[in-house]
N, C-alpha and C positions, 0 to 999 in steps of 0.2 A: 696610304703613304708608305713607300718602300724605304724603311729605315736604313737599309744597307747602302743606299745611294750616298748618304753623307759619309759613312765609314769609308767607302771607296774613294770619295773625293778627298778626304783627309789623307789617305795613303798616297793618292796621286800628287798632292801638293808636297808632302814630306819626302817622297822618294827621290826627287832630283837633288836634295841636299847632299853636298859632297865636301871632301876635305879641300878641294881646290878653292871653294867659296869661303869656307869657314876658317878664318885665321885668328886663332885665339890662344894666347899663352897661358891663360888660367881659366879652364872650363869649369866654372862654378854654377852652371845653369841647372835649373830645375827640370823635372820631367815636363814634357809638352802638355799644355792645358787644352783639352778638347771637350767642349760641351756635348753631352749625350742626349739624343732625343728620347722623350718619354711619350707614351700614348696619351697621357693626361694633357699634354701641351696641345695636341691637335684637336682635342675635344673641348678645349677651353673657349668660352664665349668671346674673350679678347685675348689675343696672343701677344705676350709681352716679353721683350728681351732686355735684361738689365746688364749693362756693360761696365765692368770695372777696369782697372789699369793692368794689373798682373797679379799672379798668386804671391803670397807672402810667406813662403816657407813650407806650407802644408803640402805642396806638390813636390817637395824635395826629399823629405825624410822617409824614403822608402827604398833606398839603395838601388833605385832605378832612374837616377837623374843623369845629367850631363848631355850635351849635344853629341858627344862621342858615341853614346849608345845608339842614337838614331843613325849616325853615319855608318856604324858597323852593321846595323840591321839592314840598311839600304844595300850595302855591299854584298850581304848574304841573302838578299831577297826576302827579308823578314819584316818589312815595314809594317805590315798588317799587325804584327805582334805589338808594336809601339802604340798603335791606335787602340787596341784592346786594353792594354795596360792603362792608357789615359782614361778610357771609359770607366774602368774599375776605380780609379782615383776620384773621378767625378762623382760616382755613386757614393763612395765613402765620405766625400766632403759634404754632400747634401744631407746625408743621414746623421752625421756627427753633430752632437750637441743640438739636436733639432729643437728649435724654438727657445733654446737657452744659450745660444752662442754669444760670446763676448765680442765677436766681430761686428762692428757697426754696419759693414756692408751686408753681412748675412741677415742682420736684424732688419735692414731696409728691404731686403729680398723677401723676407717673410711678411713684412708689412704690406707689400704689393699683393701677395697672395691672399692675405686676410681681407684687403679692401675689395678684391674681386670675388671673395668667397670660393676660392679654388685651392687645390693642393699645391704645395711649393713646386712639385715636379712639373706643374703646368706653366711655370715661369722659367725661361732660359737664362742661365747665368753665363755670360760671355766675358771676354777680356780684350782690351786693345792689344796687349802683348801676350803671346802664348807661352812665355817663359819668364821666370824671375831670375835674378842674378844674385847668388849668395843670399837668398831670402829677401832681396830688396829689388828696387826698380832698375832695369837695364837702362832706362832713360838717364839715370844718374851715374851710370858707369861709362866713362869715356873710353870705351874700348873700340878698336877699329871694326869689330864685328857688329856694331849696333845697327848698321844699315841692313846687314844680313838678317838679324833678328826681327827688325821692324818690317822688312819686306815679306818674309814668310808669315809673320803674325798677321799682317794686313790681308794676305791671300786667304788665310784660314778664316778670319773674321768675315770677309766678303762672302766666302762660301757658306758660312753659317747663316748670314742674312738672306742669301738667295734660297737656301734650303728651307729655313724656318718661316720665311715670309711674315715677319711679325707685323702686327697692327701698330704697336708702339715700341720704340727703342729708347731706353733711358741711358744716356752716357753719364754715369755718376763717377767721373774721373778727375774732375778739376778743370777749371776754365782755361788753364794754360795749354790744354791739349786740343784746342779748336783747330789749329792748322792740320794736325794729324787726322782729325775726323773729316775735315774738308777733303783732304787728299784721298781718304778712303772712298768717299762717294764719287769724287771726280774721276778717279782711276778705274773703279769697278762698276759704277752705276752711271746714271745720266746727269743728274743735277741736284742741287740743293735749293729749295724754295724757302727763304726766310719767312717766318710768321711774326715773331716777336722777340725782343731782347729786353730783359729787365735789368736795370742798373741800380746800384746802391753805392753812394759815395763815389760816383763816376766810374765804378767798376761793374762790368757785366757779371751778374750772379746767376742768371738763368737764360738760356736760349731755347727757343721753340722753332722748329722748322720741319719741312717735309722732305723726305728723301727715301728712295727705294720703296715708294708707295707706303710709307709708314709715317706716323706722327712721331717726331723725335724731340727729345729734351736733352740739354747739355747743362750740367750743373756740377757743383763741388762733390768731392767724395763724401760718402755718408759719415765719415769720421770727422769731417770739418764741423767746427762749432761756431760760436758767434752769431752772425746773421743768417747762416746757412740753413738751420733747421726749418725755418718758415718756408724756404723755397722747396725743400724736400717734401714738406707737407702739401704745398701747392701742387706739385707734380702728382702726389698720391690722389688728390682730389680730381685732377684732370684725368687720371687713369680711371677713377671710379665713374666719372660721367662721360667717358669717351664714346664717341660715335664714329663709325668707320668713315674715312675720307675717300674722296673720289680718286681714281687711278691717275697717276701723273707719269 
């Protein structure tokens, strides 16, 4: 596997970003989030991608944030440097507080690796959105640039799915993001094939479907409590007993 392919694809997606598109009066965006491929992933018996919503501040406190940095790098032909910086942050994030993180998302990430008896580097951590806004979700920030952020984020996530070709994709983002997930696959892949939807109190708690030749799950964020832990556990069991699905 040529690992430079994804790096070049990231740069190709980011390089068209321009000031004509990005209209924002308050650029409080983080550095761009770009998952880095590790050799362990390609050697894993089951290839898993865990998708969260967005970074929560850790991708910001490095003096290398804001969309402006990307726009300037594009103008100066230095987009590749932005990708390299993002890879460095991804490395640091995975290694920090290893197995002792207070983040519920990272704890779930490690649990997946433990279930499969593989190194954490063998699991891909991806996000719906490639940026956070002021250490919070851009989805909750009613800025005019939200379409810009979501469009580029979706392009990046689609490129990651095509490159990594995961057997399993777990969207641990919250059930309210179903329309966004559907749009991702409709726009960049062929179709979604529903398998099962589990409801509790008339609310969907867990979706299982096939898309991009992967078995996919959609459930609450790992920080959600109440009825949600049992559904996270159910997904872990499904990962543990997974058998490859036929191509679709």
